[in-house]
C-alpha positions in Angstrom: 0.2 58.3 236.3 -1.2 55.3 238.1 -4.7 54.8 239.5 -3.8 55.1 243.1 -1.7 58.3 242.5 -4.5 59.9 240.5 -7.0 59.2 243.2 -4.6 60.5 246.0 -4.2 63.7 244.1 -7.8 64.2 243.7 -8.4 63.6 247.4 -5.8 66.1 248.2 -6.8 68.8 245.8 -10.6 68.4 246.4 -10.1 68.2 250.2 -12.0 65.0 250.4 -12.2 62.9 253.7 -11.5 59.6 252.1 -10.0 57.8 248.9 -13.7 56.5 248.4 -15.0 60.0 248.2 -12.1 60.8 245.7 -13.1 57.7 243.5 -16.7 58.8 243.5 -15.9 62.4 242.5 -13.5 60.9 239.8 -16.0 58.5 238.3 -18.8 61.1 238.5 -16.6 63.5 236.5 -15.0 61.2 234.0 -18.2 59.4 233.0 -20.1 62.7 232.6 -17.3 64.3 230.6 -17.3 61.3 228.4 -21.1 61.5 227.6 -20.1 65.0 226.2 -17.3 63.9 223.9 -17.6 63.2 220.2 -15.5 61.7 217.4 -13.5 59.0 219.5 -12.3 61.6 221.9 -13.6 59.4 224.8 -11.8 56.3 223.6 -8.6 58.3 223.0 -8.9 59.7 226.5 -9.3 56.3 228.0 -6.4 55.0 226.1 -4.2 57.3 228.2 -5.5 56.4 231.6 -5.1 53.4 233.8 -7.6 50.7 233.3 -9.9 51.4 236.2 -10.0 55.2 235.2 -10.5 54.3 231.6 -13.5 52.2 232.6 -15.3 55.3 234.0 -14.6 57.1 230.7 -16.0 54.1 228.8 -19.1 54.0 231.0 -20.0 57.3 229.8 -19.1 56.8 226.2 -21.6 53.6 226.1 -24.4 55.9 225.5 -23.3 56.2 221.9 -23.9 59.7 220.4 -22.4 62.5 222.3 -24.9 64.4 224.5 -25.1 68.1 224.0 -25.0 69.9 227.5 -24.2 73.1 228.8 -21.6 73.6 231.5 -24.6 73.9 234.0 -26.1 70.6 233.0 -22.7 69.0 233.3 -22.2 70.3 236.8 -25.7 69.2 237.8 -25.1 65.6 236.4 -21.8 65.4 238.2 -23.5 66.7 241.4 -26.2 64.1 241.2 -23.9 61.1 240.3 -21.5 62.1 243.1 -24.4 62.7 245.6 -23.1 66.2 246.6 -24.4 69.7 246.3 -23.6 71.8 243.4 -20.8 74.0 245.0 -18.9 70.9 246.0 -19.4 69.3 242.7 -17.8 72.4 241.0 -14.9 72.2 243.3 -14.5 68.5 242.8 -14.7 68.9 238.9 -12.0 71.3 238.9 -9.7 69.2 241.1 -10.4 66.1 238.9 -9.8 68.1 235.6 -6.7 69.4 237.1 -5.3 66.0 237.8 -6.5 64.8 234.5 -4.5 67.4 232.7 -1.4 66.3 234.4 -2.2 62.5 233.9 -2.8 62.7 230.1 -0.9 64.5 227.2 -1.4 68.2 226.5 -2.5 67.3 223.0 -5.4 65.2 224.4 -6.4 67.9 226.8 -6.4 70.3 223.8 -8.6 67.9 221.8 -11.1 67.7 224.8 -11.2 71.4 225.4 -11.6 72.1 221.6 -15.0 70.1 221.8 -16.2 72.3 224.6 -17.8 75.7 224.5 -15.9 78.8 226.0 -18.3 78.7 229.1 -16.5 75.5 230.1 -13.0 77.2 230.4 -13.2 78.1 234.2 -13.4 74.5 235.0 -10.1 73.9 233.6 -8.4 76.9 235.3 -5.7 75.4 237.5 -6.1 76.3 241.1 -9.3 78.3 240.5 -11.7 78.3 243.3 -13.6 81.4 242.0 -17.2 81.5 241.6 -19.0 80.5 238.5 -22.1 81.8 237.0 -24.5 78.8 237.8 -28.1 78.9 236.7 -29.8 76.4 239.0 
């Protein structure tokens, strides 16, 4: 999947007004996710993405050691980076992760999910708009 197609899908699924908003959401999610990944998973993910999107992953990976974070901490970081409130960030995260799952191999997504605790599972549920137990 090419960059423009990825961003277009995010814009549509997250119901964002502009491509710029979709780009911001995508960057916030990919960068923050990469901060959480260990063992070369960020580099492997980046290798399956178009260069511009891979750059977002590598920005997050630049911190070196993976950062331990709960799903709540992840969502708060995304919301802060994207400049939106938490409910919007949750919706955007789900949209970006859904498109990511279509853009990269199933094996890559399995490796990413294997590194994340069970509490992260609702973020990967396709089409899910249900409530998450957020501790703000």
